[in-house]
C-alpha positions, 0 to 999 in steps of 0.5 A: 120669686116664681119658680121657673118652669121651662117649656120647649117648643120645636118645629116639625122640621127639626125632626125630633123623634116622637119618643123624645118629644113625648118624654120631654113634654115638648110642644110640637109646632107642625109645618103645613104640607099641602097636597091638592086635596087638603092641607096636612099638619106635618107629623100630626095628620100625615106621616112620613110613610104616607107622605112619600107614598103620595109624593111618588105620584103627586106634587106637594108644597109647604107653608109655615104654621098659621099665626092661629096655630102659633098662638094656640101653642103658646096658650097651651104651654101657658095653661100647662103651667109653664113660665118660660119657653125655649123655641127651636126652629130651623134656619130662618133662611130656609123657612119663615117659621122662625120669624113668625114665631119670634114676632108672635112670641113678643106679645106672650106673657111667657118669657120666650127665647127663640133659637135660630139654629141656622140648621135643618132637620136633626141638626136643628132638633139637637138643640131642643133635645139638649135643652131638655137635658139641661132643663132636667139638670135644673139649669136656670133659664138664662143659663140654659139659653146661653149653653144651647146657643153655644152648642148650636154653633158646634152642630152640623148636618150633612145630607146625601140627596140622590136627586136635586130636582126637588130642591130646585123645584121648591126654591130651597137650593141656596148655593146648590143651584149651580150643581143642578145641571152638572154632569150625570151621576155627580152626587153632592153632599149638602150642609148649611153654611154659617148663615143657614143656607144650603151649600154643597160641601163635597161631591163625587161621582156615584152613590158609593163615593158620595157616601164615603165623602159623607162619612169622612165629613162626619169624622172630621166634625167629630175629631177628637171630641168626646161629648158628641151626639150623632144621629142618622136620618133618612127619607124613605131609605131606611136600609141605607140609613142603617148601613151608614149608622153601623159604619159610623158606630164602628168607626167612631166608638168614642161617640156614646149618644147615637140616634136614628130617625126619619125626615119629616114630610115638610122637609121631604117636599124639598129633598125627595125620597132616598136622602140620608143625612147625619147630624153631629152635635159637639158639646165639649 
């Protein structure tokens, strides 16, 4: 019987940190970020810092990876000796990447299981990170798939987005659309609903109160759980990210697995600068 060798394929919008990608030998599938001059590959040929610098004066759009890019990724995985692939993508309601990769995977000689995380950013990326940990523990592919799918349903992400105009312009508003014209200085906290669509879960007047709501929602999600990973991410707002991270670490010492990072350019197209988000993965 052939020994399973499991690869992990993850889209760039899942915001897995570069150090984790490299350490776990994950295959990155970059979403396309399109400025007027050219098409860039998210996190490959354009960095978050460069993206946000340009976004200040230029408008960008996004597009799913081409079929050629997806097929080449599967070919590289096979050539590296892998036999099985766990693919992780952000919600199919927020991107066409999941459906495209799933369709193309059906013709691959590899055994592929695609995880539709119904989430976005690190809320999606947690699934890939956990899969790498399970693989390193020696889990068989089918058991790994079952456990990742279980934990995906226990993973949340909350975003504070200072300005909704980018979501509106990009058509990614989901149930947030009605808030675009609300009273001045009303700041929403946005998450993904069970279907994987953006939805407001709280709102407050002013940034300070909105961030207090964000921290409260994180606490409600952590609850009494002991096996929890938390990561704080930002879009060109590292000082606020570190402030929120420090507050959460002080408030929830039972969390042993903390992380932080940045929002990918492909997500930044639709959220704009200033965003701070918190992902929570509950495993018990």
